[in-house]
C-alpha positions as CSV (number, residue, x, y, z in Angstrom):
1,M,92.6,92.6,73.4
2,S,91.1,89.1,73.3
3,F,92.1,86.3,75.6
4,A,93.9,84.5,72.7
5,S,95.8,87.6,71.8
6,Q,96.9,88.1,75.4
7,T,98.0,84.5,75.6
8,K,100.1,84.8,72.4
9,K,101.6,88.0,73.6
10,E,102.7,86.3,76.8
11,L,104.3,83.4,74.8
12,T,106.3,85.8,72.6
13,L,108.1,87.0,75.8
14,I,109.4,83.6,76.8
15,E,113.2,83.2,76.9
16,Q,114.6,79.8,75.8
17,G,117.7,78.0,74.7
18,D,119.1,77.5,71.2
19,C,117.5,74.1,70.6
20,C,114.1,75.3,71.8
21,R,114.3,78.4,69.6
22,Q,114.9,76.3,66.6
23,S,112.0,73.9,67.5
24,E,109.6,76.9,67.9
25,L,110.8,78.3,64.6
26,E,110.3,74.9,62.9
27,A,106.7,74.8,64.1
28,L,106.0,78.4,63.0
29,I,107.3,77.5,59.5
30,A,105.6,74.1,59.3
31,T,102.3,75.5,60.4
32,N,102.3,78.9,58.6
33,G,105.3,78.9,56.2
34,M,105.1,79.4,52.5
35,L,107.8,78.8,49.9
36,K,107.4,81.0,46.9
37,N,109.2,81.6,43.6
38,L,109.7,85.3,43.0
39,S,111.6,86.4,39.9
40,G,113.1,82.9,39.6
41,R,114.3,82.8,43.2
42,P,112.9,80.8,46.1
43,V,111.6,83.0,48.9
44,L,110.3,81.9,52.3
45,D,107.4,83.8,53.8
46,I,105.8,83.4,57.3
47,E,102.7,85.5,57.6
48,T,100.8,86.6,60.7
49,E,98.4,89.4,61.7
50,N,100.0,89.7,65.2
51,V,102.8,92.2,65.3
52,A,104.3,90.5,68.5
53,I,104.5,87.2,66.7
54,A,106.1,88.8,63.7
55,R,108.7,90.3,65.9
56,R,109.2,86.9,67.5
57,I,109.7,85.2,64.2
58,Y,112.2,87.8,63.1
59,T,114.2,87.5,66.4
60,L,114.2,83.7,66.2
61,M,115.6,83.8,62.7
62,K,118.2,86.4,63.5
63,D,119.4,84.8,66.8
64,S,119.4,81.2,65.6
65,F,120.8,81.5,62.1
66,A,122.3,85.0,62.0
67,V,120.1,85.9,59.0
68,H,118.3,89.2,58.5
69,P,114.9,88.7,56.9
70,E,112.8,91.6,55.7
71,V,109.3,92.5,57.0
72,V,106.6,93.1,54.4
73,V,103.4,94.7,55.6
74,R,100.2,94.7,53.6
75,K,96.6,95.3,54.5
76,K,93.8,92.7,54.2
77,M,91.2,93.7,51.6
78,R,88.3,91.5,53.0
79,L,86.4,91.7,56.3
80,R,88.6,93.2,58.9
81,K,91.2,95.3,57.1
82,N,94.0,94.3,59.5
83,N,97.7,94.5,58.7
84,V,99.4,91.3,57.6
85,Y,103.1,91.0,58.5
86,A,105.2,88.7,56.3
87,I,108.6,87.8,57.6
88,R,110.4,87.2,54.3
89,L,113.7,85.4,53.8
90,S,115.0,85.8,50.3
91,S,118.6,85.1,51.0
92,R,119.3,81.4,50.7
93,P,116.0,80.2,52.4
94,L,116.6,76.6,51.2
95,E,119.9,76.5,53.2
96,L,118.0,77.6,56.4
97,L,115.3,74.9,55.8
98,A,118.0,72.3,55.3
99,R,119.6,73.3,58.6
100,L,116.3,72.9,60.2
101,G,116.0,69.3,58.9
102,W,113.7,69.6,55.9
103,N,114.3,67.2,52.9
104,R,112.8,67.0,49.4
105,I,111.7,70.7,49.3
106,H,109.8,71.4,46.2
107,V,109.9,75.0,44.8
108,P,107.0,75.8,42.5
109,R,107.9,76.9,39.0
110,T,105.1,79.5,38.5
111,P,105.5,82.9,40.1
112,D,103.5,83.6,43.3
113,A,102.6,79.9,43.6
114,Q,103.0,78.6,47.1
115,T,103.2,75.3,48.9
116,M,103.0,74.4,52.6
117,L,106.2,72.9,53.9
118,P,106.3,69.3,55.0
119,A,106.0,68.5,58.7
120,L,109.2,67.8,60.7
121,E,109.8,64.6,62.6
122,K,109.0,64.6,66.3
123,R,111.4,66.4,68.6
124,R,113.3,64.2,71.0
125,K,113.8,66.6,74.0
126,R,110.7,67.4,76.1
127,C,111.6,71.0,76.2
128,C,111.8,71.1,72.4
129,Q,108.5,69.4,72.1
130,K,106.9,72.1,74.3
131,A,108.6,74.7,72.2
132,Y,107.2,73.1,69.0
133,L,103.7,73.1,70.5
134,R,104.2,76.7,71.5
135,G,105.3,77.6,68.0
136,A,102.3,75.8,66.4
137,F,99.9,77.6,68.7
138,L,101.5,81.0,68.0
139,A,101.3,80.4,64.2
140,A,97.7,79.0,63.9
141,G,96.2,78.6,67.4
142,S,93.2,80.1,69.1
143,V,91.5,79.7,72.5
144,N,88.1,80.9,73.6
145,D,87.7,83.3,76.5
146,P,87.1,81.3,79.7
147,G,84.1,83.4,80.4
148,S,82.3,82.2,77.2
149,N,79.7,79.5,77.1
150,S,82.1,76.8,76.1
151,Y,85.8,75.9,76.4
152,H,87.6,75.5,73.1
153,L,91.3,75.5,72.0
154,E,92.4,74.6,68.5
155,I,95.4,74.7,66.1
156,S,94.9,74.7,62.4
157,V,97.4,72.8,60.3
158,P,97.8,72.5,56.6
159,Q,98.7,68.8,56.5
160,E,97.4,65.6,58.2
161,D,100.9,64.4,59.0
162,L,101.7,67.6,60.9
163,G,98.3,67.3,62.7
164,K,99.1,63.7,63.7
165,T,102.6,64.8,64.9
166,L,101.0,67.4,67.2
167,V,98.4,64.9,68.5
168,E,101.2,62.5,69.4
169,M,103.0,65.2,71.3
170,T,99.9,66.0,73.2
171,D,99.2,62.3,73.9
172,F,102.4,62.2,75.9
173,Y,100.9,64.7,78.3
174,E,97.6,62.7,78.3
175,L,95.7,65.5,76.6
176,H,94.3,63.3,73.9
177,A,93.5,66.1,71.5
178,K,91.2,65.4,68.5
179,L,92.1,65.9,64.9
180,I,89.4,66.7,62.3
181,Q,89.5,67.7,58.6
182,R,88.3,71.1,57.4
183,K,88.1,72.7,54.0
184,R,91.5,74.2,54.2
185,G,93.4,71.6,56.1
186,Y,93.1,69.9,59.5
187,V,92.3,71.2,63.0
188,L,93.6,69.8,66.3
189,Y,91.2,70.8,69.2
190,L,90.6,70.5,72.9
191,K,87.2,71.1,74.5
192,E,87.7,70.2,78.2
193,G,88.7,73.1,80.6
194,E,91.2,71.0,82.6
195,K,93.0,69.9,79.4
196,I,93.1,73.4,78.1
197,V,94.7,74.5,81.4
198,D,97.3,71.7,81.1
199,F,98.1,72.7,77.5
200,L,98.6,76.3,78.5
201,N,100.9,75.1,81.2
202,I,102.9,73.0,78.8
203,I,103.5,75.8,76.3
204,G,104.4,78.2,79.1
205,A,101.4,80.5,79.2
206,H,101.2,80.7,83.0
207,Q,99.5,84.1,83.3
208,A,96.9,83.0,80.9
209,L,96.5,79.8,82.8
210,L,95.9,81.6,86.1
211,K,93.3,83.8,84.5
212,F,91.6,80.8,82.8
213,E,91.5,78.9,86.1
214,D,90.2,82.0,88.1
215,V,87.3,82.4,85.6
216,R,86.7,78.7,85.3
217,I,86.5,78.3,89.1
218,L,84.3,81.3,89.5
219,K,82.0,80.1,86.8
220,G,81.8,76.7,88.4
221,M,80.9,78.1,91.8
222,R,78.3,80.3,90.1
223,N,76.8,77.3,88.4
224,Q,76.8,75.3,91.6
225,V,75.0,78.1,93.4
226,N,72.4,78.3,90.6
227,R,71.8,74.6,90.8
228,L,71.3,74.8,94.6
229,V,69.0,77.8,94.3
230,N,67.0,76.0,91.6
231,C,66.8,72.9,93.7
232,E,65.7,74.9,96.8
233,T,63.1,76.8,94.7
234,A,61.7,73.5,93.2
235,N,61.4,72.0,96.7
236,L,59.8,75.1,98.1
237,N,57.3,75.1,95.2
238,K,56.5,71.5,95.9
239,T,56.0,72.2,99.6
240,I,53.6,75.1,98.9
241,I,51.6,73.2,96.3
242,A,51.2,70.2,98.6
243,A,50.3,72.5,101.6
244,V,47.6,74.3,99.5
245,R,46.1,71.0,98.4
246,Q,46.1,69.7,102.0
247,V,44.4,72.9,103.3
248,E,41.7,72.6,100.6
249,V,41.1,69.0,101.6
250,I,40.8,69.8,105.3
251,R,38.4,72.7,104.7
252,L,36.2,70.5,102.5
253,I,36.0,67.9,105.3
254,D,35.3,70.6,107.9
255,E,32.4,72.0,105.7
256,R,30.8,68.6,105.0
257,I,31.2,66.6,108.3
258,G,33.3,68.7,110.6
259,L,36.8,68.0,111.9
260,Q,35.4,66.7,115.2
261,S,34.1,63.7,113.4
262,L,37.6,62.6,112.4
263,P,39.7,60.1,114.4
264,N,41.9,61.9,117.0
265,H,45.2,61.3,115.0
266,L,43.7,62.7,111.8
267,R,42.0,65.6,113.6
268,E,45.2,66.6,115.2
269,V,47.0,66.7,111.9
270,A,44.2,68.7,110.2
271,E,44.1,71.3,112.9
272,L,47.9,71.7,112.9
273,R,48.0,72.1,109.1
274,L,45.3,74.9,109.3
275,R,47.4,76.6,112.0
276,Y,50.6,76.3,110.1
277,P,49.8,76.3,106.3
278,D,53.3,77.3,105.2
279,V,55.6,74.8,106.9
280,N,56.9,71.6,105.3
281,L,56.1,68.0,106.5
282,Q,59.4,67.8,108.5
283,E,58.6,70.9,110.5
284,L,54.9,70.0,110.9
285,A,55.9,66.5,112.3
286,G,58.1,68.2,114.9
287,R,55.0,70.2,116.2
288,L,52.9,67.1,116.9
289,Q,52.5,66.0,120.5
290,H,53.5,62.4,119.7
291,K,56.5,61.7,117.6
292,V,55.6,60.9,114.0
293,S,57.9,60.4,111.1
294,K,57.7,62.4,107.9
295,S,56.4,59.3,106.0
296,G,53.8,58.7,108.8
297,L,52.6,62.2,108.6
298,N,52.3,62.0,104.8
299,H,50.3,58.8,105.2
300,R,47.8,60.6,107.5
301,F,47.4,63.4,104.8
302,K,46.6,60.7,102.2
303,K,43.9,59.4,104.5
304,L,42.4,62.9,104.7
305,E,42.6,63.1,100.9
306,Q,40.8,59.8,100.6
307,I,38.0,61.0,103.0
308,A,37.6,64.2,100.9
309,E,37.4,62.2,97.7
310,D,34.7,60.0,99.2
311,L,32.8,63.1,100.2
312,R,33.0,64.6,96.7
313,K,31.6,61.4,95.3
């Protein structure tokens, strides 16, 4: 089971009050509801491929409005041939929608035509806002596995007004979600790990939040270790390359004029480098008889390189 599916399964088990149940149902209908005209009668369908969400929608309708919708199961014919569960209310669906606060509902005249329902106004209570966000995520949300290369959470919505309503709700929690247009509607999305964690906390997916945080922290530590190792490797490579070049310079001077011809401070450095070809400048400076800084030692090696260059010419 994917991380998104596990998150949604957790959300379907949340217990809540009457007002929050209605808010969650409103979001499920607004995001994924279809009003059809079958045999001259209006029918409300809410479709999902997740059986736990289908069970959740059925329970919300039954508990909140004492209605008994039917469950229609069909199989997708393209790509993955998953089951699609349609929670269908054919008994006075307009009455239920009116009780939820919808106005100016248009029922298509032609059979099998469908229309997305208009977005509801913002919920006043904070708990109901959280329930509305939870319902929107259950209906049309997805979130990448935290172990993947990038963090991404999105909710697809059919209308721009509904997308803006969700953005305003997330703005209250300083998530500042983005809304972009796609071919089949609009998409609200978050791409920062911390904000995705905050969103999961808001909608009540606490187990998913803990798993997301564990993986995110582990990945952050792994990246930090890799950066440190890469930095140490780069420094070691620089030290080795510099030491090899210095040894070559010193051997050239020794072959041409002999190290005994050098000034005492340069001869001491040259002999010490031949004795310890693998150590860095800091360690080499600590082995000199007289205290010399790292920059001072580097300056002496530059003097030796200049002498070797003059000898080559």
